[in-house]
Structures are given as C-alpha cells and as structure tokens.
Backbone as JSON Lines, residues from 0, in Angstrom:
{"i":0,"aa":"L","n":[198.76,256.78,68.97],"ca":[199.83,256.15,69.74],"c":[200.88,255.57,68.79]}
{"i":1,"aa":"P","n":[202.13,255.66,69.16],"ca":[203.17,255.09,68.3],"c":[203.11,253.58,68.3]}
{"i":2,"aa":"E","n":[203.44,252.98,67.15],"ca":[203.47,251.52,67.07],"c":[204.64,251.0,67.89]}
{"i":3,"aa":"R","n":[204.43,249.86,68.53],"ca":[205.49,249.2,69.28],"c":[205.51,247.73,68.91]}
{"i":4,"aa":"Q","n":[206.68,247.19,68.56],"ca":[206.8,245.75,68.33],"c":[206.75,245.04,69.67]}
{"i":5,"aa":"L","n":[206.22,243.8,69.65],"ca":[206.1,243.04,70.9],"c":[207.45,242.78,71.55]}
{"i":6,"aa":"S","n":[208.52,242.76,70.74],"ca":[209.86,242.51,71.28],"c":[210.5,243.77,71.85]}
{"i":7,"aa":"D","n":[209.83,244.92,71.7],"ca":[210.37,246.19,72.17],"c":[210.37,246.21,73.7]}
{"i":8,"aa":"K","n":[211.54,246.33,74.3],"ca":[211.65,246.28,75.76],"c":[211.84,247.66,76.39]}
{"i":9,"aa":"F","n":[211.81,248.73,75.57],"ca":[212.01,250.05,76.13],"c":[210.74,250.52,76.83]}
{"i":10,"aa":"P","n":[210.86,251.12,78.01],"ca":[209.68,251.6,78.74],"c":[208.93,252.68,77.97]}
{"i":11,"aa":"V","n":[207.65,252.76,78.2],"ca":[206.83,253.82,77.62],"c":[207.2,255.13,78.29]}
{"i":12,"aa":"T","n":[207.39,256.19,77.5],"ca":[207.77,257.48,78.06],"c":[206.58,258.17,78.69]}
{"i":13,"aa":"A","n":[206.87,259.13,79.54],"ca":[205.8,259.89,80.2],"c":[204.93,260.61,79.18]}
{"i":14,"aa":"E","n":[205.56,261.11,78.13],"ca":[204.81,261.82,77.08],"c":[203.86,260.87,76.36]}
{"i":15,"aa":"E","n":[204.33,259.65,76.04],"ca":[203.48,258.67,75.38],"c":[202.3,258.28,76.27]}
{"i":16,"aa":"R","n":[202.58,258.1,77.56],"ca":[201.51,257.72,78.47],"c":[200.48,258.84,78.6]}
{"i":17,"aa":"S","n":[200.95,260.07,78.7],"ca":[200.04,261.21,78.81],"c":[199.14,261.3,77.59]}
{"i":18,"aa":"T","n":[199.73,261.09,76.41],"ca":[198.95,261.12,75.17],"c":[197.92,260.0,75.15]}
{"i":19,"aa":"A","n":[198.33,258.81,75.6],"ca":[197.43,257.66,75.61],"c":[196.22,257.91,76.49]}
{"i":20,"aa":"I","n":[196.47,258.46,77.68],"ca":[195.37,258.72,78.61],"c":[194.42,259.76,78.05]}
{"i":21,"aa":"K","n":[194.98,260.81,77.43],"ca":[194.13,261.85,76.85],"c":[193.28,261.29,75.71]}
{"i":22,"aa":"D","n":[193.89,260.42,74.89],"ca":[193.15,259.84,73.77],"c":[192.0,258.97,74.25]}
{"i":23,"aa":"V","n":[192.25,258.19,75.32],"ca":[191.19,257.34,75.85],"c":[190.07,258.18,76.45]}
{"i":24,"aa":"D","n":[190.45,259.22,77.2],"ca":[189.44,260.08,77.84],"c":[188.57,260.79,76.81]}
{"i":25,"aa":"S","n":[189.18,261.18,75.69],"ca":[188.43,261.92,74.68],"c":[187.86,261.02,73.6]}
{"i":26,"aa":"R","n":[188.05,259.69,73.76],"ca":[187.57,258.69,72.8],"c":[188.19,258.88,71.41]}
{"i":27,"aa":"R","n":[189.4,259.42,71.37],"ca":[190.09,259.58,70.08],"c":[190.8,258.27,69.76]}
{"i":28,"aa":"V","n":[190.08,257.39,69.1],"ca":[190.66,256.1,68.74],"c":[190.59,255.91,67.25]}
{"i":29,"aa":"G","n":[191.25,254.87,66.74],"ca":[191.3,254.64,65.3],"c":[189.93,254.35,64.71]}
{"i":30,"aa":"A","n":[189.71,254.8,63.49],"ca":[188.41,254.61,62.84],"c":[188.28,253.22,62.24]}
{"i":31,"aa":"I","n":[189.42,252.62,61.83],"ca":[189.35,251.31,61.19],"c":[189.22,250.21,62.23]}
{"i":32,"aa":"R","n":[190.05,250.24,63.24],"ca":[189.98,249.26,64.33],"c":[189.95,250.02,65.65]}
{"i":33,"aa":"P","n":[188.79,250.47,66.09],"ca":[188.73,251.3,67.31],"c":[189.36,250.63,68.52]}
{"i":34,"aa":"E","n":[189.28,249.28,68.59],"ca":[189.8,248.61,69.77],"c":[191.31,248.54,69.78]}
{"i":35,"aa":"F","n":[191.95,248.78,68.64],"ca":[193.39,248.57,68.54],"c":[194.15,249.53,69.43]}
{"i":36,"aa":"D","n":[193.7,250.8,69.49],"ca":[194.39,251.77,70.33],"c":[194.3,251.38,71.8]}
{"i":37,"aa":"F","n":[193.15,250.84,72.21],"ca":[193.02,250.38,73.58],"c":[193.92,249.18,73.83]}
{"i":38,"aa":"D","n":[194.06,248.31,72.83],"ca":[194.96,247.17,72.97],"c":[196.38,247.64,73.2]}
{"i":39,"aa":"R","n":[196.8,248.66,72.45],"ca":[198.16,249.16,72.6],"c":[198.37,249.8,73.96]}
{"i":40,"aa":"L","n":[197.33,250.46,74.47],"ca":[197.44,251.05,75.8],"c":[197.6,249.96,76.85]}
{"i":41,"aa":"T","n":[196.84,248.87,76.68],"ca":[196.95,247.74,77.6],"c":[198.34,247.13,77.54]}
{"i":42,"aa":"L","n":[198.87,246.95,76.32],"ca":[200.22,246.4,76.18],"c":[201.25,247.32,76.82]}
{"i":43,"aa":"A","n":[201.03,248.63,76.72],"ca":[201.96,249.58,77.34],"c":[201.97,249.41,78.84]}
{"i":44,"aa":"C","n":[200.78,249.23,79.44],"ca":[200.71,249.03,80.89],"c":[201.4,247.74,81.29]}
{"i":45,"aa":"E","n":[201.19,246.66,80.5],"ca":[201.82,245.38,80.8],"c":[203.34,245.48,80.67]}
{"i":46,"aa":"R","n":[203.8,246.25,79.67],"ca":[205.24,246.42,79.49],"c":[205.83,247.14,80.69]}
{"i":47,"aa":"D","n":[205.12,248.15,81.2],"ca":[205.57,248.85,82.39],"c":[205.72,247.9,83.56]}
{"i":48,"aa":"A","n":[204.74,247.01,83.74],"ca":[204.78,246.07,84.86],"c":[205.96,245.13,84.75]}
{"i":49,"aa":"R","n":[206.2,244.6,83.52],"ca":[207.29,243.63,83.34],"c":[208.64,244.25,83.64]}
{"i":50,"aa":"H","n":[208.79,245.54,83.32],"ca":[210.11,246.15,83.45],"c":[210.21,247.08,84.66]}
{"i":51,"aa":"G","n":[209.21,247.01,85.55],"ca":[209.32,247.75,86.81],"c":[209.28,249.24,86.62]}
{"i":52,"aa":"V","n":[208.46,249.76,85.73],"ca":[208.42,251.2,85.48],"c":[207.52,251.86,86.51]}
{"i":53,"aa":"S","n":[207.97,252.97,87.07],"ca":[207.19,253.69,88.05],"c":[205.97,254.32,87.4]}
{"i":54,"aa":"V","n":[204.8,254.1,87.99],"ca":[203.57,254.64,87.45],"c":[202.82,255.34,88.57]}
{"i":55,"aa":"G","n":[202.67,256.64,88.46],"ca":[201.88,257.39,89.43],"c":[202.4,257.28,90.85]}
{"i":56,"aa":"G","n":[203.73,257.19,91.01],"ca":[204.3,257.12,92.33],"c":[204.43,255.71,92.88]}
{"i":57,"aa":"G","n":[203.78,254.73,92.24],"ca":[203.88,253.34,92.67],"c":[204.94,252.62,91.87]}
{"i":58,"aa":"Y","n":[205.06,251.33,92.13],"ca":[206.07,250.55,91.42],"c":[205.58,249.13,91.26]}
{"i":59,"aa":"A","n":[205.34,248.72,90.01],"ca":[204.8,247.39,89.76],"c":[205.91,246.44,89.36]}
{"i":60,"aa":"V","n":[205.92,245.26,89.94],"ca":[206.94,244.26,89.62],"c":[206.27,242.92,89.38]}
{"i":61,"aa":"V","n":[206.5,242.34,88.22],"ca":[206.03,240.99,87.95],"c":[207.25,240.1,87.82]}
{"i":62,"aa":"A","n":[207.42,239.18,88.74],"ca":[208.61,238.33,88.76],"c":[208.57,237.3,87.65]}
{"i":63,"aa":"A","n":[209.73,236.82,87.28],"ca":[209.79,235.69,86.36],"c":[209.22,234.47,87.07]}
{"i":64,"aa":"S","n":[209.05,233.39,86.32],"ca":[208.45,232.19,86.9],"c":[209.41,231.57,87.92]}
{"i":65,"aa":"Q","n":[209.12,231.79,89.19],"ca":[209.9,231.25,90.29],"c":[208.99,230.4,91.16]}
{"i":66,"aa":"V","n":[209.55,229.44,91.83],"ca":[208.73,228.58,92.66],"c":[209.48,228.24,93.95]}
{"i":67,"aa":"D","n":[208.73,228.14,95.03],"ca":[209.26,227.67,96.31],"c":[208.35,226.51,96.71]}
{"i":68,"aa":"M","n":[208.73,225.31,96.32],"ca":[207.87,224.14,96.42],"c":[208.39,223.17,97.47]}
{"i":69,"aa":"R","n":[207.46,222.48,98.13],"ca":[207.87,221.53,99.17],"c":[206.93,220.33,99.14]}
{"i":70,"aa":"V","n":[207.51,219.13,99.16],"ca":[206.74,217.89,99.24],"c":[206.74,217.42,100.69]}
{"i":71,"aa":"F","n":[205.53,217.24,101.24],"ca":[205.38,216.82,102.63],"c":[205.01,215.34,102.69]}
{"i":72,"aa":"L","n":[205.74,214.6,103.52],"ca":[205.48,213.18,103.72],"c":[204.68,212.99,105.0]}
{"i":73,"aa":"P","n":[203.61,212.21,104.95],"ca":[202.79,212.01,106.15],"c":[203.49,211.09,107.15]}
{"i":74,"aa":"D","n":[203.19,211.32,108.44],"ca":[203.66,210.37,109.44],"c":[202.63,209.25,109.57]}
{"i":75,"aa":"T","n":[202.78,208.4,110.52],"ca":[201.87,207.24,110.65],"c":[200.45,207.65,111.02]}
{"i":76,"aa":"M","n":[200.27,208.9,111.46],"ca":[198.94,209.41,111.79],"c":[198.36,210.27,110.66]}
{"i":77,"aa":"G","n":[199.12,210.39,109.56],"ca":[198.66,211.21,108.45],"c":[198.9,212.69,108.63]}
{"i":78,"aa":"R","n":[199.76,213.04,109.55],"ca":[200.05,214.45,109.81],"c":[201.27,214.89,109.0]}
{"i":79,"aa":"Y","n":[201.29,216.18,108.67],"ca":[202.4,216.74,107.88],"c":[203.24,217.67,108.75]}
{"i":80,"aa":"D","n":[204.53,217.61,108.51],"ca":[205.46,218.42,109.28],"c":[206.6,218.82,108.37]}
{"i":81,"aa":"R","n":[207.06,220.05,108.51],"ca":[208.17,220.53,107.67],"c":[209.42,219.69,107.83]}
{"i":82,"aa":"R","n":[209.57,219.06,109.0],"ca":[210.75,218.22,109.23],"c":[210.7,216.95,108.38]}
{"i":83,"aa":"R","n":[209.51,216.58,107.92],"ca":[209.36,215.43,107.03],"c":[208.97,215.95,105.64]}
{"i":84,"aa":"S","n":[209.83,216.73,105.07],"ca":[209.53,217.33,103.77],"c":[210.79,217.5,102.95]}
{"i":85,"aa":"I","n":[210.6,217.68,101.66],"ca":[211.71,217.89,100.71],"c":[211.38,219.14,99.91]}
{"i":86,"aa":"G","n":[212.29,220.1,99.87],"ca":[211.98,221.38,99.25],"c":[212.82,221.71,98.03]}
{"i":87,"aa":"Y","n":[212.26,222.58,97.2],"ca":[212.98,223.13,96.06],"c":[212.59,224.6,95.93]}
{"i":88,"aa":"A","n":[213.59,225.48,95.8],"ca":[213.34,226.89,95.57],"c":[214.2,227.35,94.41]}
{"i":89,"aa":"G","n":[213.58,227.92,93.4],"ca":[214.33,228.39,92.24],"c":[213.42,228.6,91.05]}
{"i":90,"aa":"P","n":[214.0,228.82,89.89],"ca":[213.19,229.07,88.69],"c":[212.55,227.8,88.15]}
{"i":91,"aa":"T","n":[211.47,227.98,87.42],"ca":[210.9,226.88,86.65],"c":[211.22,227.13,85.19]}
{"i":92,"aa":"T","n":[211.54,226.06,84.49],"ca":[211.93,226.16,83.08],"c":[210.97,225.33,82.24]}
{"i":93,"aa":"P","n":[210.42,225.91,81.17],"ca":[209.5,225.13,80.33],"c":[210.12,223.82,79.86]}
{"i":94,"aa":"K","n":[209.36,222.74,79.96],"ca":[209.76,221.41,79.53],"c":[210.89,220.82,80.37]}
{"i":95,"aa":"V","n":[211.22,221.45,81.49],"ca":[212.21,220.89,82.41],"c":[211.53,220.73,83.77]}
{"i":96,"aa":"P","n":[210.95,219.56,84.07],"ca":[210.2,219.37,85.32],"c":[211.13,219.3,86.53]}
{"i":97,"aa":"I","n":[210.51,219.44,87.7],"ca":[211.23,219.35,88.97],"c":[211.03,217.94,89.54]}
{"i":98,"aa":"L","n":[212.11,217.3,89.92],"ca":[212.06,215.91,90.37],"c":[212.37,215.83,91.86]}
{"i":99,"aa":"F","n":[211.5,215.13,92.6],"ca":[211.71,214.88,94.02],"c":[211.88,213.37,94.23]}
{"i":100,"aa":"S","n":[212.91,212.99,94.96],"ca":[213.11,211.6,95.32],"c":[212.54,211.39,96.72]}
{"i":101,"aa":"I","n":[211.52,210.53,96.8],"ca":[210.77,210.38,98.04],"c":[211.19,209.09,98.76]}
{"i":102,"aa":"P","n":[211.65,209.2,100.0],"ca":[212.02,207.99,100.76],"c":[210.76,207.28,101.27]}
{"i":103,"aa":"E","n":[210.96,206.15,101.89],"ca":[209.83,205.35,102.36],"c":[209.0,206.11,103.4]}
{"i":104,"aa":"Y","n":[207.69,205.97,103.28],"ca":[206.78,206.58,104.24],"c":[205.55,205.67,104.36]}
{"i":105,"aa":"D","n":[204.61,206.02,105.23],"ca":[203.43,205.2,105.47],"c":[202.46,205.34,104.29]}
{"i":106,"aa":"L","n":[202.29,204.28,103.51],"ca":[201.48,204.33,102.3],"c":[199.97,204.36,102.58]}
{"i":107,"aa":"C","n":[199.6,204.33,103.85],"ca":[198.18,204.47,104.2],"c":[197.72,205.93,104.07]}
{"i":108,"aa":"H","n":[198.67,206.82,103.88],"ca":[198.34,208.25,103.81],"c":[198.92,208.86,102.53]}
{"i":109,"aa":"R","n":[198.5,210.06,102.23],"ca":[198.85,210.7,100.96],"c":[199.95,211.74,101.1]}
{"i":110,"aa":"I","n":[200.72,211.87,100.03],"ca":[201.73,212.93,99.94],"c":[201.01,214.27,99.68]}
{"i":111,"aa":"S","n":[201.52,215.33,100.25],"ca":[201.02,216.67,99.98],"c":[202.13,217.5,99.36]}
{"i":112,"aa":"I","n":[201.78,218.28,98.33],"ca":[202.76,219.16,97.69],"c":[202.34,220.61,97.93]}
{"i":113,"aa":"G","n":[203.21,221.35,98.6],"ca":[203.02,222.8,98.71],"c":[203.65,223.45,97.49]}
{"i":114,"aa":"I","n":[202.81,223.91,96.56],"ca":[203.35,224.37,95.27],"c":[203.97,225.77,95.34]}
{"i":115,"aa":"A","n":[203.77,226.48,96.43],"ca":[204.34,227.82,96.58],"c":[204.24,228.25,98.03]}
{"i":116,"aa":"R","n":[204.84,229.39,98.33],"ca":[204.74,229.95,99.68],"c":[204.13,231.34,99.65]}
{"i":117,"aa":"G","n":[203.3,231.58,98.65],"ca":[202.67,232.89,98.54],"c":[201.56,232.88,97.53]}
{"i":118,"aa":"A","n":[200.94,234.03,97.34],"ca":[199.84,234.16,96.39],"c":[200.38,234.21,94.97]}
{"i":119,"aa":"G","n":[199.61,233.64,94.05],"ca":[200.04,233.65,92.65],"c":[199.23,232.66,91.83]}
{"i":120,"aa":"L","n":[199.7,232.42,90.62],"ca":[199.01,231.54,89.69],"c":[199.95,230.42,89.25]}
{"i":121,"aa":"A","n":[199.49,229.18,89.4],"ca":[200.27,228.02,88.95],"c":[199.61,227.42,87.72]}
{"i":122,"aa":"S","n":[200.42,227.16,86.72],"ca":[199.96,226.45,85.52],"c":[200.64,225.08,85.53]}
{"i":123,"aa":"I","n":[199.85,224.04,85.82],"ca":[200.4,222.7,86.01],"c":[200.16,221.87,84.76]}
{"i":124,"aa":"R","n":[201.24,221.42,84.16],"ca":[201.13,220.57,82.98],"c":[200.97,219.1,83.38]}
{"i":125,"aa":"S","n":[201.74,218.65,84.34],"ca":[201.6,217.26,84.79],"c":[202.33,217.04,86.1]}
{"i":126,"aa":"I","n":[201.88,216.0,86.82],"ca":[202.58,215.48,87.99],"c":[202.68,213.97,87.79]}
{"i":127,"aa":"Q","n":[203.9,213.46,87.71],"ca":[204.1,212.02,87.53],"c":[204.64,211.41,88.82]}
{"i":128,"aa":"I","n":[204.18,210.21,89.11],"ca":[204.68,209.46,90.27],"c":[205.2,208.12,89.76]}
{"i":129,"aa":"I","n":[206.49,207.88,89.94],"ca":[207.14,206.68,89.42],"c":[207.83,205.96,90.57]}
{"i":130,"aa":"E","n":[207.58,204.65,90.7],"ca":[208.18,203.9,91.8],"c":[209.61,203.5,91.47]}
{"i":131,"aa":"G","n":[210.29,202.94,92.47],"ca":[211.7,202.6,92.33],"c":[212.01,201.66,91.19]}
{"i":132,"aa":"S","n":[211.09,200.78,90.84],"ca":[211.31,199.82,89.76],"c":[211.18,200.46,88.37]}
{"i":133,"aa":"G","n":[210.69,201.7,88.34],"ca":[210.49,202.38,87.05],"c":[209.05,202.37,86.58]}
{"i":134,"aa":"R","n":[208.19,201.68,87.3],"ca":[206.77,201.63,86.91],"c":[206.09,202.94,87.25]}
{"i":135,"aa":"Q","n":[205.34,203.46,86.28],"ca":[204.6,204.69,86.51],"c":[203.32,204.38,87.27]}
{"i":136,"aa":"L","n":[203.17,205.02,88.42],"ca":[202.0,204.8,89.26],"c":[200.85,205.75,88.9]}
{"i":137,"aa":"H","n":[201.19,206.97,88.65],"ca":[200.18,207.97,88.3],"c":[200.79,208.99,87.34]}
{"i":138,"aa":"R","n":[199.97,209.45,86.42],"ca":[200.29,210.64,85.65],"c":[199.07,211.55,85.76]}
{"i":139,"aa":"L","n":[199.24,212.64,86.46],"ca":[198.14,213.55,86.76],"c":[198.27,214.8,85.9]}
{"i":140,"aa":"D","n":[197.25,215.05,85.1],"ca":[197.26,216.24,84.25],"c":[195.86,216.83,84.22]}
{"i":141,"aa":"A","n":[195.6,217.7,83.24],"ca":[194.31,218.39,83.2],"c":[193.14,217.43,83.02]}
{"i":142,"aa":"K","n":[193.38,216.29,82.38],"ca":[192.29,215.36,82.09],"c":[191.82,214.59,83.33]}
{"i":143,"aa":"N","n":[192.74,214.35,84.26],"ca":[192.34,213.61,85.46],"c":[192.68,214.39,86.74]}
{"i":144,"aa":"R","n":[192.6,215.7,86.65],"ca":[192.98,216.57,87.77],"c":[192.12,216.32,89.01]}
{"i":145,"aa":"L","n":[190.91,215.73,88.83],"ca":[190.03,215.51,89.98],"c":[190.6,214.47,90.93]}
{"i":146,"aa":"E","n":[191.64,213.73,90.51],"ca":[192.3,212.79,91.41],"c":[193.2,213.5,92.41]}
{"i":147,"aa":"V","n":[193.43,214.79,92.18],"ca":[194.28,215.59,93.07],"c":[193.39,216.44,93.97]}
{"i":148,"aa":"G","n":[193.61,216.34,95.29],"ca":[192.85,217.17,96.22],"c":[193.49,218.54,96.38]}
{"i":149,"aa":"L","n":[192.67,219.54,96.58],"ca":[193.15,220.9,96.82],"c":[192.8,221.31,98.23]}
{"i":150,"aa":"T","n":[193.74,221.91,98.92],"ca":[193.48,222.36,100.28],"c":[194.33,223.6,100.56]}
{"i":151,"aa":"G","n":[194.19,224.14,101.77],"ca":[194.91,225.36,102.09],"c":[194.38,226.53,101.28]}
{"i":152,"aa":"T","n":[195.29,227.24,100.61],"ca":[194.89,228.43,99.84],"c":[194.86,228.16,98.35]}
{"i":153,"aa":"A","n":[194.7,226.89,97.95],"ca":[194.68,226.52,96.53],"c":[193.25,226.42,96.02]}
{"i":154,"aa":"T","n":[192.99,227.04,94.86],"ca":[191.68,226.99,94.21],"c":[191.88,226.72,92.73]}
{"i":155,"aa":"C","n":[191.11,225.78,92.17],"ca":[191.23,225.48,90.75],"c":[190.46,226.51,89.94]}
{"i":156,"aa":"L","n":[191.11,227.07,88.91],"ca":[190.47,228.07,88.06],"c":[189.87,227.46,86.81]}
{"i":157,"aa":"S","n":[190.48,226.44,86.26],"ca":[190.0,225.87,85.0],"c":[189.58,224.43,85.22]}
{"i":158,"aa":"E","n":[188.42,224.08,84.66],"ca":[187.94,222.71,84.79],"c":[188.78,221.74,83.97]}
{"i":159,"aa":"R","n":[189.11,222.16,82.75],"ca":[189.87,221.26,81.89],"c":[190.56,222.03,80.78]}
{"i":160,"aa":"S","n":[191.76,221.61,80.43],"ca":[192.51,222.18,79.33],"c":[193.33,221.06,78.7]}
{"i":161,"aa":"D","n":[193.64,221.21,77.43],"ca":[194.44,220.18,76.77],"c":[195.87,220.14,77.28]}
{"i":162,"aa":"D","n":[196.39,221.31,77.73],"ca":[197.8,221.4,78.09],"c":[198.05,221.46,79.59]}
{"i":163,"aa":"S","n":[197.21,222.15,80.32],"ca":[197.49,222.35,81.74],"c":[196.22,222.75,82.47]}
{"i":164,"aa":"W","n":[196.32,222.74,83.8],"ca":[195.21,223.32,84.56],"c":[195.78,224.38,85.49]}
{"i":165,"aa":"L","n":[194.93,225.37,85.78],"ca":[195.36,226.54,86.52],"c":[194.92,226.45,87.97]}
{"i":166,"aa":"I","n":[195.87,226.72,88.86],"ca":[195.61,226.74,90.29],"c":[195.92,228.14,90.8]}
{"i":167,"aa":"L","n":[194.94,228.75,91.45],"ca":[195.14,230.07,92.05],"c":[195.47,229.89,93.53]}
{"i":168,"aa":"S","n":[196.57,230.5,93.95],"ca":[196.91,230.53,95.37],"c":[196.53,231.9,95.91]}
{"i":169,"aa":"T","n":[195.62,231.9,96.88],"ca":[195.17,233.16,97.46],"c":[195.92,233.52,98.74]}
{"i":170,"aa":"G","n":[196.9,232.71,99.1],"ca":[197.66,232.98,100.32],"c":[198.98,232.24,100.32]}
{"i":171,"aa":"S","n":[199.44,231.88,101.51],"ca":[200.79,231.33,101.64],"c":[200.86,229.82,101.72]}
{"i":172,"aa":"D","n":[199.72,229.11,101.59],"ca":[199.76,227.67,101.81],"c":[198.9,226.9,100.8]}
{"i":173,"aa":"P","n":[199.21,226.99,99.49],"ca":[198.46,226.19,98.5],"c":[198.97,224.75,98.49]}
{"i":174,"aa":"Q","n":[198.09,223.8,98.77],"ca":[198.5,222.4,98.89],"c":[197.74,221.53,97.91]}
{"i":175,"aa":"L","n":[198.48,220.61,97.26],"ca":[197.9,219.58,96.4],"c":[198.08,218.23,97.1]}
{"i":176,"aa":"I","n":[196.99,217.48,97.24],"ca":[197.04,216.17,97.9],"c":[197.01,215.1,96.82]}
{"i":177,"aa":"L","n":[198.08,214.32,96.73],"ca":[198.21,213.31,95.68],"c":[197.43,212.05,96.04]}
{"i":178,"aa":"P","n":[197.12,211.23,95.04],"ca":[196.39,209.97,95.31],"c":[197.21,209.01,96.16]}
{"i":179,"aa":"L","n":[196.5,208.09,96.8],"ca":[197.18,207.03,97.54],"c":[197.98,206.15,96.58]}
{"i":180,"aa":"L","n":[199.1,205.64,97.05],"ca":[199.92,204.75,96.24],"c":[199.64,203.3,96.59]}
{"i":181,"aa":"D","n":[199.95,202.44,95.64],"ca":[199.76,201.0,95.81],"c":[200.59,200.51,97.0]}
{"i":182,"aa":"A","n":[200.01,199.61,97.78],"ca":[200.7,199.09,98.96],"c":[201.98,198.33,98.59]}
{"i":183,"aa":"R","n":[202.09,197.9,97.34],"ca":[203.28,197.16,96.9],"c":[204.35,198.08,96.3]}
{"i":184,"aa":"T","n":[204.14,199.38,96.4],"ca":[205.07,200.35,95.82],"c":[206.48,200.16,96.39]}
{"i":185,"aa":"T","n":[207.46,200.21,95.49],"ca":[208.86,200.12,95.92],"c":[209.47,201.52,95.97]}
{"i":186,"aa":"F","n":[210.37,201.7,96.91],"ca":[211.01,203.0,97.11],"c":[212.46,202.97,96.59]}
{"i":187,"aa":"P","n":[213.02,204.17,96.31],"ca":[212.41,205.5,96.42],"c":[211.38,205.74,95.32]}
{"i":188,"aa":"V","n":[210.45,206.64,95.61],"ca":[209.44,207.05,94.64],"c":[209.86,208.41,94.07]}
{"i":189,"aa":"M","n":[209.72,208.55,92.77],"ca":[210.02,209.83,92.12],"c":[208.72,210.59,91.86]}
{"i":190,"aa":"V","n":[208.64,211.81,92.35],"ca":[207.53,212.71,92.05],"c":[208.07,213.8,91.12]}
{"i":191,"aa":"I","n":[207.53,213.85,89.9],"ca":[208.04,214.75,88.88],"c":[206.96,215.79,88.57]}
{"i":192,"aa":"V","n":[207.25,217.04,88.87],"ca":[206.27,218.12,88.75],"c":[206.68,219.05,87.61]}
{"i":193,"aa":"D","n":[205.76,219.23,86.68],"ca":[206.0,220.12,85.53],"c":[205.01,221.27,85.61]}
{"i":194,"aa":"L","n":[205.49,222.44,86.03],"ca":[204.6,223.58,86.21],"c":[205.34,224.89,86.04]}
{"i":195,"aa":"D","n":[204.57,225.96,85.94],"ca":[205.06,227.33,86.05],"c":[204.29,227.98,87.19]}
{"i":196,"aa":"F","n":[204.99,228.83,87.96],"ca":[204.31,229.58,89.01],"c":[204.66,231.05,88.88]}
{"i":197,"aa":"F","n":[203.63,231.88,88.86],"ca":[203.81,233.32,88.7],"c":[203.27,234.04,89.93]}
{"i":198,"aa":"P","n":[204.16,234.59,90.76],"ca":[203.7,235.34,91.94],"c":[202.88,236.56,91.53]}
{"i":199,"aa":"V","n":[202.02,237.01,92.42],"ca":[201.25,238.22,92.14],"c":[202.18,239.42,92.06]}
{"i":200,"aa":"A","n":[201.77,240.41,91.3],"ca":[202.54,241.64,91.21],"c":[202.5,242.37,92.54]}
{"i":201,"aa":"K","n":[203.61,242.89,92.95],"ca":[203.69,243.61,94.21],"c":[203.74,245.11,93.95]}
{"i":202,"aa":"S","n":[203.06,245.86,94.76],"ca":[203.04,247.31,94.6],"c":[203.61,247.95,95.85]}
{"i":203,"aa":"D","n":[204.57,248.83,95.64],"ca":[205.19,249.56,96.74],"c":[204.91,251.03,96.53]}
{"i":204,"aa":"T","n":[203.71,251.46,96.89],"ca":[203.3,252.83,96.63],"c":[203.9,253.76,97.64]}
{"i":205,"aa":"K","n":[204.51,254.8,97.14],"ca":[205.15,255.79,98.03],"c":[204.18,256.95,98.25]}
{"i":206,"aa":"S","n":[204.07,257.35,99.49],"ca":[203.17,258.45,99.81],"c":[203.84,259.8,99.53]}
C-alpha cells in the first residue's frame, strides 16, 4: 500500500482500495510490521468516511462536532417542558464552552440538560454552575460525574478519565440531570457546558 501522511486529505482511489482488499484477503502484509498494512487500510476507510467518499454504492458521512443542546427548567411539580427551556444549536469549539443564563425557577427540583437531539457520542470535559453573585456552586467533571443523573437515551461509557467522560446517546433524548442547587442561590444562574458531540455516521445506501 502507498504511504499516506495523516494530513493527506485526498480520497483513496479505487485502484488503491482494490489492491488493499486483495492484500488483506491473501495475507500479503509487511514482514517487519505485519499490523502496519492493516493500520493503513483502517486509516484509508476512516479517511473515506471523513470526506464522504462513496464506498460500494453507499455513502458515509461523519459530521464535524455539532450540538443541538437544550436546558430544561422544572416547573413547581418538577416537570419539564420545551416551553420552559433554553436552547443552543451550532458547532462546539475546543476550550470554548457553551454558556446558558438561567432565570429563576423552583429550586426544589433539578435542571435537566438535553445534550443532543440524536444518536452520537458526547465527550464532556466539565459542567460548571455559577450563581448570580459569582460563587461557583458546582463543577462537574469526570472525577465527580456520579453527581450527574443520566436518563432518556444517555449511557455513560467511561467510569473515569482525567480529561473527560464519555456519554453515548442511543436515541433522540439523552438527558443529564444536574444536582440540586442551594436554596439561597441568587439568579441568574450560569450553566457552562464544555463538551464535544459527534453524531453517528449516516449511511445512504443506494439500491
């Protein structure tokens, strides 16, 4: 297989792919590092996905890190409604968190964050909650992630990481339930979410 630099953005040609498949089928791999040829084949497949290259009549698309997030405020009965929510839809940028300004609500109940509206993988670095006076109420990260409840289609993949924890969304309603806030909390409250969300790859196979 031809060498490819990681920065190479040109799609793999049909001839290169055909050669790769034949080499794998016949076990014609390198003698010094047998696994290296398989690694390059894997990278070729990933490159195809990133750049939307047609493979076998299908079409793989991996979107950039985009998020459609919504913070739900509970009513006096602890119920959530889209009419009592604040939304953000757009890209996520490393080291640039998303900030929500939360108006007064019933502190007997918890805020819920819908981190996406579809299936995918979220890498959460931190969620900070800061009251109107500037006092930090909570900083939720991988070390104390158990303070955050998961519901809907959200499932935790990693128990603990130094940098982030992974949340898998298996459907359209992944929800994070934040801890209760102090009854003396002053408003508005700032909820600052630092994450990346990667939607699942979509396949549009043509018959």
